[in-house]
Every structure is written in structure tokens, then in C-alpha cells.
MARDREN-962410 format. One record per residue: residue number from 1; x, y, z of N, C-alpha, C in turn. Coordinates in steps of 0.001 Angstrom, whole numbers, plus 500000, padded with zeros to 6 digits. Layout:
N
+-----+--------+---------+--------+---------+----------+--------+--------+---------+--------+
|   k | n.east | n.north |   n.up | ca.east | ca.north |  ca.up | c.east | c.north |   c.up |
+-----+--------+---------+--------+---------+----------+--------+--------+---------+--------+
| NUM |      X |       Y |      Z |       X |        Y |      Z |      X |       Y |      Z |
...
+-----+--------+---------+--------+---------+----------+--------+--------+---------+--------+
//
This chain:
243
+-----+--------+---------+--------+---------+----------+--------+--------+---------+--------+
|   k | n.east | n.north |   n.up | ca.east | ca.north |  ca.up | c.east | c.north |   c.up |
+-----+--------+---------+--------+---------+----------+--------+--------+---------+--------+
|   1 | 721294 |  232614 | 910086 |  720527 |   231736 | 909214 | 720209 |  232516 | 907847 |
|   2 | 720435 |  231710 | 906828 |  720188 |   232314 | 905461 | 718879 |  231716 | 904873 |
|   3 | 718220 |  232466 | 904091 |  716931 |   231990 | 903413 | 717043 |  231911 | 901995 |
|   4 | 716775 |  230710 | 901469 |  716674 |   230625 | 900047 | 715175 |  230714 | 899495 |
|   5 | 715002 |  231519 | 898562 |  713638 |   231487 | 897816 | 713853 |  231173 | 896562 |
|   6 | 713104 |  230030 | 896186 |  713280 |   229522 | 894679 | 712263 |  230179 | 893773 |
|   7 | 712635 |  230901 | 892866 |  711790 |   231623 | 892012 | 712229 |  231760 | 890592 |
|   8 | 712581 |  230454 | 890050 |  713123 |   230530 | 888571 | 712017 |  230002 | 887566 |
|   9 | 710890 |  229490 | 888059 |  709945 |   228739 | 887297 | 709147 |  229630 | 886316 |
|  10 | 708724 |  228930 | 885195 |  707821 |   229639 | 884176 | 706432 |  229842 | 884563 |
|  11 | 705933 |  228910 | 885243 |  704450 |   228880 | 885714 | 703508 |  228845 | 884516 |
|  12 | 703592 |  227890 | 883728 |  702803 |   227885 | 882354 | 701338 |  227649 | 882846 |
|  13 | 701169 |  226998 | 883862 |  699533 |   226953 | 884223 | 698824 |  228254 | 884542 |
|  14 | 699527 |  229212 | 884686 |  698996 |   230568 | 885029 | 699053 |  231535 | 883764 |
|  15 | 699511 |  231011 | 882531 |  699344 |   231883 | 881507 | 697898 |  232082 | 881116 |
|  16 | 697703 |  233300 | 880523 |  698499 |   234415 | 880150 | 698938 |  235359 | 881204 |
|  17 | 698609 |  235230 | 882534 |  699005 |   236121 | 883502 | 700487 |  236250 | 883683 |
|  18 | 701192 |  235116 | 883545 |  702597 |   235045 | 883537 | 703452 |  235224 | 882321 |
|  19 | 702759 |  235653 | 881077 |  703524 |   235942 | 880013 | 704412 |  236944 | 880100 |
|  20 | 704120 |  238019 | 880922 |  705063 |   239091 | 881098 | 705302 |  239321 | 882604 |
|  21 | 704931 |  238485 | 883547 |  705046 |   238619 | 884938 | 705350 |  237414 | 885589 |
|  22 | 706581 |  237240 | 886169 |  706832 |   235956 | 887008 | 705798 |  235671 | 887995 |
|  23 | 705440 |  234383 | 888311 |  704466 |   234034 | 889194 | 704499 |  234744 | 890545 |
|  24 | 705611 |  234809 | 891189 |  705907 |   235414 | 892602 | 705570 |  236946 | 892487 |
|  25 | 705349 |  237480 | 891361 |  704987 |   238959 | 891364 | 703563 |  239164 | 890953 |
|  26 | 702724 |  238112 | 890913 |  701369 |   238154 | 890838 | 700607 |  238526 | 892128 |
|  27 | 699693 |  239407 | 892031 |  699162 |   239929 | 893277 | 698045 |  239010 | 893845 |
|  28 | 698152 |  238727 | 895060 |  697233 |   237986 | 895855 | 696456 |  238949 | 896851 |
|  29 | 695232 |  239355 | 896570 |  694805 |   240506 | 897292 | 695458 |  241748 | 896817 |
|  30 | 696021 |  242486 | 897681 |  696559 |   243757 | 897423 | 698104 |  243824 | 897185 |
|  31 | 698722 |  242497 | 897497 |  700139 |   242577 | 897317 | 700587 |  241406 | 896580 |
|  32 | 701764 |  241499 | 895992 |  702344 |   240145 | 895316 | 702757 |  239152 | 896275 |
|  33 | 702821 |  238007 | 895777 |  703273 |   236806 | 896626 | 704659 |  237146 | 897171 |
|  34 | 705533 |  237694 | 896230 |  706934 |   237786 | 896850 | 706961 |  238930 | 897932 |
|  35 | 706136 |  239965 | 897760 |  706164 |   241132 | 898724 | 705683 |  240584 | 900081 |
|  36 | 704712 |  239754 | 900050 |  704217 |   239199 | 901390 | 705259 |  238337 | 901921 |
|  37 | 705995 |  237441 | 901089 |  707031 |   236640 | 901517 | 708183 |  237305 | 902321 |
|  38 | 708572 |  238418 | 901622 |  709655 |   239146 | 902097 | 709102 |  239953 | 903463 |
|  39 | 708001 |  240441 | 903450 |  707584 |   241062 | 904608 | 707403 |  240070 | 905764 |
|  40 | 707020 |  238898 | 905613 |  707043 |   237871 | 906674 | 708352 |  237600 | 907153 |
|  41 | 709349 |  237489 | 906158 |  710659 |   237199 | 906640 | 711345 |  238348 | 907462 |
|  42 | 711158 |  239499 | 906954 |  711694 |   240652 | 907731 | 711002 |  240741 | 909175 |
|  43 | 709664 |  240500 | 909227 |  708933 |   240561 | 910483 | 709354 |  239473 | 911478 |
|  44 | 710054 |  238526 | 911015 |  710506 |   237369 | 911876 | 712120 |  237337 | 912005 |
|  45 | 712587 |  238531 | 911738 |  714095 |   238768 | 911852 | 714932 |  237887 | 910861 |
|  46 | 714333 |  237445 | 909677 |  715219 |   236799 | 908633 | 715398 |  237658 | 907580 |
|  47 | 716540 |  238289 | 907469 |  716948 |   239303 | 906448 | 718072 |  238965 | 905418 |
|  48 | 718599 |  237722 | 905660 |  719691 |   237339 | 904645 | 719035 |  236496 | 903675 |
|  49 | 718764 |  237079 | 902494 |  718080 |   236269 | 901528 | 718852 |  235988 | 900287 |
|  50 | 718669 |  234624 | 899816 |  719250 |   234176 | 898332 | 717995 |  233908 | 897641 |
|  51 | 717940 |  234667 | 896537 |  716861 |   234251 | 895683 | 717489 |  233705 | 894333 |
|  52 | 716936 |  232503 | 893939 |  717312 |   231810 | 892786 | 716279 |  232173 | 891726 |
|  53 | 716741 |  232994 | 890777 |  715794 |   233462 | 889711 | 716036 |  232846 | 888388 |
|  54 | 715127 |  232959 | 887400 |  715310 |   232437 | 886063 | 714462 |  233118 | 885168 |
|  55 | 713207 |  232746 | 884981 |  712346 |   233424 | 884136 | 712026 |  234789 | 884518 |
|  56 | 712094 |  235698 | 883527 |  711846 |   237228 | 883796 | 712502 |  237590 | 885049 |
|  57 | 713880 |  237337 | 885168 |  714700 |   237565 | 886383 | 714754 |  238957 | 886705 |
|  58 | 714896 |  239896 | 885614 |  715004 |   241310 | 885737 | 713841 |  241990 | 886446 |
|  59 | 712651 |  241450 | 886212 |  711480 |   242015 | 886911 | 711429 |  241738 | 888512 |
|  60 | 711901 |  240636 | 888739 |  712152 |   240306 | 890316 | 713159 |  241294 | 890807 |
|  61 | 714212 |  241449 | 890280 |  715306 |   242313 | 890730 | 714740 |  243827 | 890798 |
|  62 | 714121 |  244271 | 889798 |  713542 |   245518 | 889868 | 712686 |  245676 | 890778 |
|  63 | 711788 |  244857 | 891071 |  710794 |   245036 | 892115 | 711252 |  245075 | 893525 |
|  64 | 712255 |  244190 | 893811 |  712782 |   244187 | 895161 | 713633 |  245397 | 895388 |
|  65 | 714272 |  245910 | 894323 |  715150 |   247128 | 894471 | 714280 |  248333 | 894749 |
|  66 | 713002 |  248305 | 894181 |  712165 |   249524 | 894306 | 711449 |  249335 | 895728 |
|  67 | 710885 |  248041 | 895958 |  710055 |   247935 | 897185 | 710783 |  247879 | 898552 |
|  68 | 712007 |  247135 | 898396 |  712877 |   246862 | 899505 | 714286 |  247433 | 899200 |
|  69 | 714556 |  248718 | 899119 |  715908 |   249167 | 898484 | 717092 |  248777 | 899591 |
|  70 | 716831 |  248559 | 900930 |  717910 |   248051 | 901759 | 718033 |  246629 | 902082 |
|  71 | 717177 |  245847 | 901341 |  717243 |   244537 | 901532 | 718692 |  243810 | 901174 |
|  72 | 719086 |  242838 | 901992 |  720262 |   242232 | 901689 | 719981 |  240955 | 900883 |
|  73 | 720229 |  241036 | 899563 |  719835 |   239872 | 898642 | 721027 |  239371 | 897814 |
|  74 | 721089 |  238119 | 897860 |  722140 |   237499 | 896896 | 721305 |  236816 | 895877 |
|  75 | 721540 |  237298 | 894639 |  720844 |   236771 | 893423 | 721617 |  235716 | 892829 |
|  76 | 721047 |  234584 | 892469 |  721601 |   233480 | 891715 | 720720 |  233169 | 890394 |
|  77 | 721242 |  233090 | 889274 |  720466 |   233021 | 888131 | 720637 |  231603 | 887515 |
|  78 | 719554 |  230983 | 887292 |  719331 |   229615 | 886799 | 719083 |  229683 | 885265 |
|  79 | 720216 |  229715 | 884469 |  720018 |   229974 | 883118 | 719302 |  228745 | 882371 |
|  80 | 719179 |  227566 | 883111 |  718456 |   226523 | 882386 | 717040 |  226314 | 883090 |
|  81 | 716462 |  227453 | 883471 |  715189 |   227460 | 884139 | 714125 |  226772 | 883391 |
|  82 | 714301 |  226887 | 881945 |  713167 |   226180 | 881035 | 713377 |  224694 | 881092 |
|  83 | 714398 |  224173 | 881358 |  714611 |   222611 | 881181 | 715045 |  221937 | 882387 |
|  84 | 715072 |  222596 | 883647 |  715393 |   221952 | 884916 | 714298 |  222217 | 885854 |
|  85 | 714368 |  221446 | 887007 |  713255 |   221544 | 888109 | 713998 |  222208 | 889135 |
|  86 | 713086 |  222240 | 890333 |  713767 |   223040 | 891406 | 714946 |  222406 | 892148 |
|  87 | 715087 |  221221 | 891902 |  716253 |   220460 | 892588 | 717525 |  221275 | 892019 |
|  88 | 717649 |  221689 | 890775 |  718775 |   222227 | 890163 | 718886 |  223670 | 890700 |
|  89 | 717804 |  224430 | 890769 |  717931 |   225858 | 891396 | 718535 |  225773 | 892805 |
|  90 | 717980 |  224801 | 893580 |  718531 |   224631 | 894997 | 719881 |  224334 | 894945 |
|  91 | 720430 |  223522 | 894021 |  721817 |   222960 | 894065 | 722684 |  224327 | 893696 |
|  92 | 722223 |  225244 | 892883 |  722969 |   226331 | 892436 | 723220 |  227288 | 893557 |
|  93 | 722500 |  227350 | 894738 |  722636 |   228041 | 895847 | 723678 |  227461 | 896742 |
|  94 | 724353 |  226452 | 896375 |  725336 |   225731 | 897363 | 726390 |  226684 | 897902 |
|  95 | 727190 |  227373 | 897163 |  728220 |   228237 | 897601 | 727763 |  229295 | 898542 |
|  96 | 726594 |  229814 | 898350 |  725986 |   231005 | 899086 | 725460 |  230502 | 900552 |
|  97 | 725161 |  229324 | 900731 |  724520 |   228895 | 901935 | 725444 |  227864 | 902790 |
|  98 | 726355 |  227203 | 902190 |  726998 |   226207 | 903045 | 727867 |  226904 | 904072 |
|  99 | 727784 |  226220 | 905294 |  728498 |   226730 | 906518 | 727352 |  227483 | 907404 |
| 100 | 726166 |  227565 | 906832 |  725195 |   228336 | 907584 | 724020 |  227383 | 907938 |
| 101 | 723101 |  227848 | 908858 |  721812 |   227191 | 909054 | 721066 |  227809 | 907884 |
| 102 | 720039 |  227064 | 907369 |  719259 |   227445 | 906136 | 717857 |  227411 | 906402 |
| 103 | 717097 |  228345 | 905934 |  715610 |   228082 | 905710 | 715451 |  228166 | 904190 |
| 104 | 714549 |  227448 | 903776 |  714251 |   227497 | 902257 | 712816 |  227390 | 902000 |
| 105 | 712422 |  228105 | 900991 |  710992 |   228250 | 900605 | 710730 |  228326 | 899119 |
| 106 | 709545 |  227835 | 898723 |  709146 |   228087 | 897251 | 708650 |  229566 | 897122 |
| 107 | 708636 |  230068 | 896019 |  708309 |   231546 | 895978 | 706797 |  231645 | 895492 |
| 108 | 706050 |  230446 | 895561 |  704692 |   230650 | 895047 | 703766 |  230217 | 896155 |
| 109 | 704088 |  230422 | 897519 |  703147 |   230177 | 898639 | 702881 |  231425 | 899407 |
| 110 | 701610 |  231662 | 899618 |  701099 |   232596 | 900540 | 700926 |  232068 | 901822 |
| 111 | 701573 |  232572 | 902894 |  701535 |   231959 | 904153 | 701467 |  232967 | 905272 |
| 112 | 701128 |  232609 | 906511 |  700965 |   233396 | 907621 | 702352 |  233366 | 908300 |
| 113 | 702923 |  234579 | 908615 |  704318 |   234795 | 909143 | 704558 |  233855 | 910307 |
| 114 | 703456 |  233499 | 911127 |  703590 |   232683 | 912274 | 704268 |  231400 | 912103 |
| 115 | 704104 |  230818 | 910922 |  704659 |   229500 | 910613 | 706120 |  229515 | 910802 |
| 116 | 706748 |  230712 | 910581 |  708225 |   230678 | 910605 | 708716 |  230533 | 912065 |
| 117 | 708268 |  231345 | 913041 |  708648 |   231069 | 914433 | 708267 |  229761 | 914931 |
| 118 | 707161 |  229095 | 914464 |  706779 |   227800 | 914957 | 707865 |  226764 | 914546 |
| 119 | 708393 |  226908 | 913394 |  709406 |   226082 | 912951 | 710633 |  226235 | 913632 |
| 120 | 711092 |  227533 | 913892 |  712308 |   227991 | 914587 | 712380 |  227458 | 916029 |
| 121 | 711093 |  227475 | 916569 |  711022 |   227229 | 918092 | 710462 |  225837 | 918281 |
| 122 | 710613 |  224890 | 917238 |  710025 |   223658 | 917251 | 711012 |  222568 | 918121 |
| 123 | 712109 |  222948 | 918273 |  713087 |   222059 | 918956 | 713835 |  221220 | 918005 |
| 124 | 713465 |  221188 | 916656 |  714149 |   220396 | 915774 | 715175 |  221184 | 914978 |
| 125 | 716364 |  220665 | 914776 |  717201 |   221331 | 913846 | 716793 |  221295 | 912415 |
| 126 | 716307 |  220199 | 912058 |  715754 |   220062 | 910648 | 714318 |  219693 | 910600 |
| 127 | 713599 |  220525 | 910017 |  712009 |   220212 | 910039 | 711414 |  220946 | 908676 |
| 128 | 710268 |  220442 | 908579 |  709351 |   221017 | 907557 | 707994 |  221354 | 908058 |
| 129 | 707461 |  222306 | 907357 |  706067 |   222837 | 907782 | 705097 |  221789 | 907110 |
| 130 | 704053 |  221176 | 907878 |  703044 |   220308 | 907310 | 701675 |  220961 | 907494 |
| 131 | 700959 |  220655 | 906517 |  699495 |   221010 | 906561 | 698693 |  219607 | 906517 |
| 132 | 697812 |  219439 | 907468 |  697184 |   218320 | 907668 | 695742 |  218557 | 906815 |
| 133 | 695482 |  217733 | 905710 |  694180 |   217879 | 905131 | 694016 |  216686 | 904260 |
| 134 | 692930 |  216602 | 903460 |  692859 |   215407 | 902592 | 693648 |  215689 | 901428 |
| 135 | 694727 |  215015 | 901170 |  695739 |   215243 | 900220 | 695226 |  214514 | 899038 |
| 136 | 695893 |  215092 | 897783 |  695593 |   214540 | 896463 | 697028 |  214199 | 895749 |
| 137 | 696828 |  213610 | 894554 |  698012 |   213135 | 893856 | 698901 |  214192 | 893489 |
| 138 | 698540 |  215480 | 893154 |  699507 |   216519 | 892742 | 700345 |  217131 | 893848 |
| 139 | 699958 |  216910 | 895051 |  700643 |   217498 | 896242 | 701794 |  216799 | 896727 |
| 140 | 702931 |  217513 | 897314 |  703996 |   216768 | 897833 | 703534 |  216346 | 899198 |
| 141 | 703403 |  215047 | 899385 |  702809 |   214385 | 900531 | 703908 |  213817 | 901303 |
| 142 | 703650 |  213764 | 902695 |  704668 |   213332 | 903720 | 704216 |  212128 | 904502 |
| 143 | 705172 |  211167 | 904399 |  704895 |   209885 | 905393 | 705927 |  209973 | 906434 |
| 144 | 705489 |  209736 | 907679 |  706335 |   209778 | 908882 | 706197 |  208463 | 909714 |
| 145 | 707181 |  208416 | 910522 |  707198 |   207322 | 911483 | 706341 |  207838 | 912816 |
| 146 | 706300 |  207088 | 913797 |  705390 |   207344 | 914912 | 706003 |  208688 | 915709 |
| 147 | 707273 |  208929 | 915483 |  707834 |   210279 | 916188 | 707799 |  211340 | 915310 |
| 148 | 707103 |  211304 | 914135 |  707073 |   212441 | 913259 | 708340 |  212687 | 912488 |
| 149 | 709280 |  211657 | 912317 |  710311 |   211713 | 911408 | 709953 |  211393 | 909972 |
| 150 | 710337 |  212194 | 909020 |  709962 |   212009 | 907666 | 710609 |  210753 | 907082 |
| 151 | 709856 |  209846 | 906577 |  710370 |   208640 | 905978 | 710045 |  208536 | 904447 |
| 152 | 709274 |  209354 | 903837 |  708993 |   209480 | 902608 | 708298 |  210737 | 902231 |
| 153 | 708807 |  211487 | 901223 |  708208 |   212730 | 900816 | 708154 |  212819 | 899343 |
| 154 | 706982 |  212868 | 898766 |  707021 |   212908 | 897256 | 705548 |  213016 | 896853 |
| 155 | 705251 |  213260 | 895546 |  703868 |   213166 | 895026 | 703385 |  211787 | 894949 |
| 156 | 704341 |  210798 | 895100 |  703898 |   209310 | 894883 | 703496 |  208673 | 896161 |
| 157 | 703666 |  209368 | 897433 |  703112 |   208800 | 898574 | 701732 |  208600 | 898508 |
| 158 | 701122 |  207456 | 898934 |  699759 |   207120 | 898857 | 699114 |  208175 | 899874 |
| 159 | 698023 |  208818 | 899298 |  697201 |   209583 | 900328 | 696794 |  208998 | 901614 |
| 160 | 696462 |  207622 | 901491 |  696182 |   207081 | 902755 | 697290 |  206778 | 903778 |
| 161 | 698439 |  207071 | 903252 |  699570 |   206777 | 904205 | 700113 |  208266 | 904563 |
| 162 | 699704 |  209354 | 904108 |  700338 |   210616 | 904232 | 699875 |  211312 | 905445 |
| 163 | 700853 |  211929 | 906409 |  700447 |   212666 | 907325 | 699758 |  213967 | 906939 |
| 164 | 700181 |  214437 | 905716 |  699715 |   215659 | 905323 | 700604 |  216117 | 904167 |
| 165 | 700430 |  217511 | 903687 |  701312 |   218068 | 902671 | 702360 |  218926 | 903146 |
| 166 | 703459 |  218797 | 902508 |  704674 |   219706 | 902737 | 704259 |  220913 | 902119 |
| 167 | 704157 |  222099 | 902892 |  703735 |   223313 | 902149 | 704975 |  224092 | 901526 |
| 168 | 706140 |  223735 | 901621 |  707225 |   224313 | 900854 | 708030 |  225227 | 901738 |
| 169 | 708086 |  225032 | 903119 |  709032 |   225842 | 903927 | 709725 |  224809 | 904737 |
| 170 | 711119 |  224874 | 904777 |  711928 |   223944 | 905401 | 713012 |  224762 | 906131 |
| 171 | 713492 |  223965 | 907324 |  714701 |   224575 | 908017 | 715696 |  223438 | 908160 |
| 172 | 717012 |  223877 | 908012 |  718003 |   222695 | 908183 | 719148 |  223417 | 908892 |
| 173 | 719777 |  222825 | 909823 |  720927 |   223074 | 910601 | 722036 |  222941 | 909595 |
| 174 | 723154 |  223556 | 910048 |  724417 |   223664 | 909125 | 725020 |  222249 | 908757 |
| 175 | 724888 |  221280 | 909686 |  725280 |   219925 | 909462 | 724519 |  219197 | 908375 |
| 176 | 723226 |  219579 | 908529 |  722252 |   218978 | 907538 | 722286 |  219638 | 906224 |
| 177 | 722605 |  220980 | 906194 |  722886 |   221640 | 904958 | 724122 |  220990 | 904284 |
| 178 | 725242 |  220713 | 904932 |  726317 |   220093 | 904344 | 726074 |  218762 | 903737 |
| 179 | 725356 |  217976 | 904535 |  724853 |   216596 | 903949 | 724065 |  216662 | 902841 |
| 180 | 723004 |  217617 | 902921 |  722036 |   217787 | 901811 | 722732 |  218188 | 900588 |
| 181 | 723750 |  219087 | 900610 |  724486 |   219514 | 899375 | 725361 |  218469 | 898777 |
| 182 | 725875 |  217593 | 899751 |  726672 |   216354 | 899210 | 725701 |  215523 | 898484 |
| 183 | 724471 |  215367 | 898854 |  723519 |   214569 | 898170 | 723170 |  215255 | 896883 |
| 184 | 722944 |  216509 | 896929 |  722628 |   217302 | 895634 | 723703 |  217271 | 894572 |
| 185 | 725025 |  217259 | 895225 |  726164 |   217172 | 894171 | 726093 |  215809 | 893503 |
| 186 | 725829 |  214742 | 894139 |  725766 |   213347 | 893565 | 724548 |  213352 | 892595 |
| 187 | 723508 |  213860 | 892934 |  722319 |   213787 | 892129 | 722317 |  214703 | 890880 |
| 188 | 722770 |  215885 | 891019 |  722852 |   216848 | 890033 | 723998 |  216650 | 889102 |
| 189 | 725257 |  216592 | 889773 |  726409 |   216625 | 888918 | 726756 |  215238 | 888406 |
| 190 | 726721 |  214234 | 889285 |  727133 |   212915 | 888914 | 725951 |  212208 | 888118 |
| 191 | 724792 |  212268 | 888717 |  723710 |   211373 | 887997 | 722815 |  212351 | 887015 |
| 192 | 723051 |  213642 | 886945 |  722426 |   214474 | 885938 | 720820 |  214477 | 886207 |
| 193 | 720374 |  214284 | 887425 |  719079 |   214316 | 887797 | 718602 |  215730 | 888051 |
| 194 | 718518 |  216494 | 887060 |  718225 |   217953 | 887262 | 716699 |  218341 | 886953 |
| 195 | 716000 |  217311 | 886672 |  714569 |   217595 | 886461 | 713590 |  216995 | 887502 |
| 196 | 714137 |  216855 | 888574 |  713356 |   216334 | 889806 | 713029 |  217442 | 890787 |
| 197 | 711981 |  217166 | 891737 |  711708 |   217959 | 892823 | 712764 |  217787 | 893825 |
| 198 | 713155 |  218969 | 894622 |  714329 |   218859 | 895653 | 713841 |  217770 | 896760 |
| 199 | 712514 |  217555 | 896998 |  712269 |   216714 | 897937 | 712922 |  215284 | 897812 |
| 200 | 713236 |  214913 | 896664 |  713798 |   213574 | 896447 | 715058 |  213519 | 897166 |
| 201 | 715824 |  214702 | 897388 |  717068 |   214736 | 898023 | 716860 |  214580 | 899576 |
| 202 | 715754 |  215034 | 900065 |  715361 |   215053 | 901510 | 715393 |  213536 | 902003 |
| 203 | 714882 |  212632 | 901122 |  714676 |   211321 | 901585 | 716061 |  210588 | 901670 |
| 204 | 717130 |  211114 | 901225 |  718473 |   210625 | 901329 | 719130 |  211041 | 902600 |
| 205 | 718702 |  212028 | 903270 |  719383 |   212410 | 904397 | 719494 |  211252 | 905555 |
| 206 | 720521 |  210963 | 906059 |  720861 |   209890 | 907013 | 721213 |  210344 | 908274 |
| 207 | 722294 |  211090 | 908568 |  722793 |   211498 | 909783 | 721851 |  212506 | 910442 |
| 208 | 721189 |  213318 | 909610 |  720507 |   214358 | 910041 | 718963 |  214131 | 909739 |
| 209 | 718268 |  213802 | 910811 |  716837 |   213410 | 910545 | 716047 |  214649 | 910360 |
| 210 | 714858 |  214521 | 909525 |  713936 |   215581 | 909200 | 712601 |  215271 | 909742 |
| 211 | 712074 |  216359 | 910481 |  710872 |   216087 | 911178 | 709764 |  216996 | 910738 |
| 212 | 708516 |  216707 | 910800 |  707496 |   217630 | 910504 | 707131 |  218556 | 911635 |
| 213 | 706616 |  219590 | 911367 |  706027 |   220498 | 912325 | 704518 |  220826 | 911904 |
| 214 | 703612 |  220587 | 912573 |  702219 |   220791 | 912244 | 701704 |  222347 | 912280 |
| 215 | 701622 |  222833 | 910978 |  701285 |   224228 | 911015 | 699925 |  224461 | 910331 |
| 216 | 699052 |  223446 | 910612 |  697775 |   223497 | 909855 | 696943 |  224695 | 910421 |
| 217 | 697195 |  225151 | 911682 |  696402 |   226168 | 912271 | 696517 |  227501 | 911626 |
| 218 | 697645 |  227677 | 910887 |  697898 |   228928 | 910091 | 697651 |  228723 | 908688 |
| 219 | 697229 |  229861 | 908105 |  696905 |   229908 | 906633 | 698192 |  229660 | 905805 |
| 220 | 698013 |  228838 | 904682 |  699121 |   228734 | 903802 | 698494 |  228106 | 902495 |
| 221 | 698878 |  228572 | 901316 |  698332 |   228163 | 900154 | 699362 |  228203 | 899086 |
| 222 | 699541 |  227202 | 898312 |  700397 |   227265 | 897074 | 699646 |  227580 | 895886 |
| 223 | 700169 |  228489 | 895204 |  699464 |   229155 | 893961 | 699979 |  228449 | 892661 |
| 224 | 699162 |  227601 | 892144 |  699501 |   226995 | 890772 | 698497 |  227207 | 889698 |
| 225 | 697341 |  227677 | 890027 |  696306 |   227760 | 889013 | 695496 |  229135 | 889134 |
| 226 | 694681 |  229454 | 888227 |  693769 |   230554 | 888387 | 692902 |  230522 | 889655 |
| 227 | 692396 |  229347 | 889772 |  691491 |   229099 | 890911 | 692129 |  229218 | 892189 |
| 228 | 693496 |  228841 | 892328 |  694243 |   229091 | 893524 | 694434 |  230509 | 893771 |
| 229 | 694601 |  231239 | 892706 |  694886 |   232634 | 892871 | 693657 |  233314 | 893403 |
| 230 | 692510 |  232935 | 892783 |  691159 |   233603 | 893222 | 690988 |  233209 | 894714 |
| 231 | 691118 |  231980 | 895113 |  690793 |   231467 | 896466 | 691773 |  232128 | 897433 |
| 232 | 692973 |  232219 | 897165 |  694022 |   232780 | 897999 | 693770 |  234304 | 898225 |
| 233 | 693382 |  234927 | 897195 |  693166 |   236472 | 897158 | 692008 |  236741 | 898101 |
| 234 | 690843 |  235859 | 897967 |  689694 |   235992 | 899020 | 690085 |  235730 | 900369 |
| 235 | 691035 |  234758 | 900552 |  691436 |   234340 | 901918 | 692224 |  235419 | 902534 |
| 236 | 693137 |  235907 | 901731 |  694088 |   237013 | 902305 | 693239 |  238250 | 902644 |
| 237 | 692462 |  238630 | 901751 |  691547 |   239884 | 902108 | 690704 |  239763 | 903258 |
| 238 | 690204 |  238543 | 903401 |  689385 |   238309 | 904623 | 690182 |  238411 | 905915 |
| 239 | 691418 |  237749 | 905788 |  692347 |   237617 | 906919 | 692711 |  239026 | 907455 |
| 240 | 693058 |  240003 | 906410 |  693433 |   241320 | 906817 | 692314 |  242212 | 907349 |
| 241 | 691078 |  241928 | 906793 |  689880 |   242732 | 907086 | 689502 |  242426 | 908450 |
| 242 | 689976 |  241297 | 908916 |  689584 |   240860 | 910373 | 690664 |  241046 | 911452 |
| 243 | 691773 |  241619 | 910955 |  692807 |   241866 | 912011 | 692528 |  243113 | 912797 |
+-----+--------+---------+--------+---------+----------+--------+--------+---------+--------+
//
């Protein structure tokens, strides 16, 4: 299995902290978001990493080279990071991941490593981690059928119809990876839809159904704002102090 980490964005909502530092290298507690992510992956035997960079990409490379000198990383640079969304970054990883099972994740989430084995051991070839809580307009919300199959995933899902929030960690078997990239080719290359969220492509999967895995019991938080950074820092420090 190969793991894609999407780390190209500018993170304008976190300026001035991100003026000289990519969001994934901001500290939450004692470590950066990216350091915790890589440690979680290594702790769960996921060591083949593909990182899509963009904004301040050299700082990401330098950090990983110094902190994890033996890490097996394939870097892919999104030169259009300022004018595209994460659907384009995901599409750029096409050649690096086709023919393999794939785990993918956003680079701005702080999460408990136990989420990864829960997904891997769920019994689903294709699944995403779901957090059940009172969802709001800005979150990527998931609507499912009675069996937990994803039927809609976007910010536009009505909160009253949502099973919860997609936290930004997904797993796909190699057959679904092939179908997903066929869909991405159509959307990105043919239709020029480079400024959308990658979840819009998930909704088009047909042969390979996508299911939710409830990971609410484990800590996970997306970092978008100064307030997120503060809350996550307190949560992480509290978590480690009680281990």
C-alpha cells in the first residue's frame, strides 16, 4: 500500500504563521503536524509515502530529510498550487500510485494512529474515516445509505442528513484506485475542474463502493484556523500527559 499526503496549500487563514512556514510544519503541542503524521504511519507499518507539495515545498523536503533521513518518499510538485484545489494535487500522484492499494490523507489533520488500523481492518476495500458530531456548513459531510455506503460527500450535504464529517483519511483498493484516476482524468484533463475538492470524484465511483468507518472514539482534528491550532495543541498535550 502506498500513502499519499496532500501538502500543497497556502493556508491563508493561518497567516502570518504560514508566511514562512507551510501549514503541515506548524507545531501542535511539541511536534509539527507532519511529524506526527509520519510517526503515525511508520508506527502502523505504512512507509511508502507520496507527498504532493507546492507552497514552500523546499521546507517540507528539508524537514523530512533531517527528521526522517531513511524515509522512503516520492515527492510530486504542484506548480499550480496557488490556483488549484486538492483534486489537482491528487491527480498529479496518478503515475506514482496506479497499480497499488492506496491510503490518502490531508496534511493538516492531527489524529490518533489507531484510526489507521481501524480502517485497514474494517473489512472494506474502500473506506473513509468518519467523525460523528454536530456538523456545520464548512465541513466535508457524508451522507450514507442504511448499510453505511457513501451516497453523497461534500460541504453541500445538509447537516440534518449527514452521518458525520469525513476527517480526511481514506483507503482504496487497487481496482478502485484505477477507477478513481479514470474519473480524475475526466474531471481534471477533459473538464478542467481543477479547483474542486477531491471528494467530488468519490461520488462518481460506481463499481467500487465507498463505505464509512466510524472513528469517533479516536482523537482527530483538522487545522484551519488559529483557534483550531490552540485547541488541538491543548488536546495533544493532554493526550500525551495521560499516556
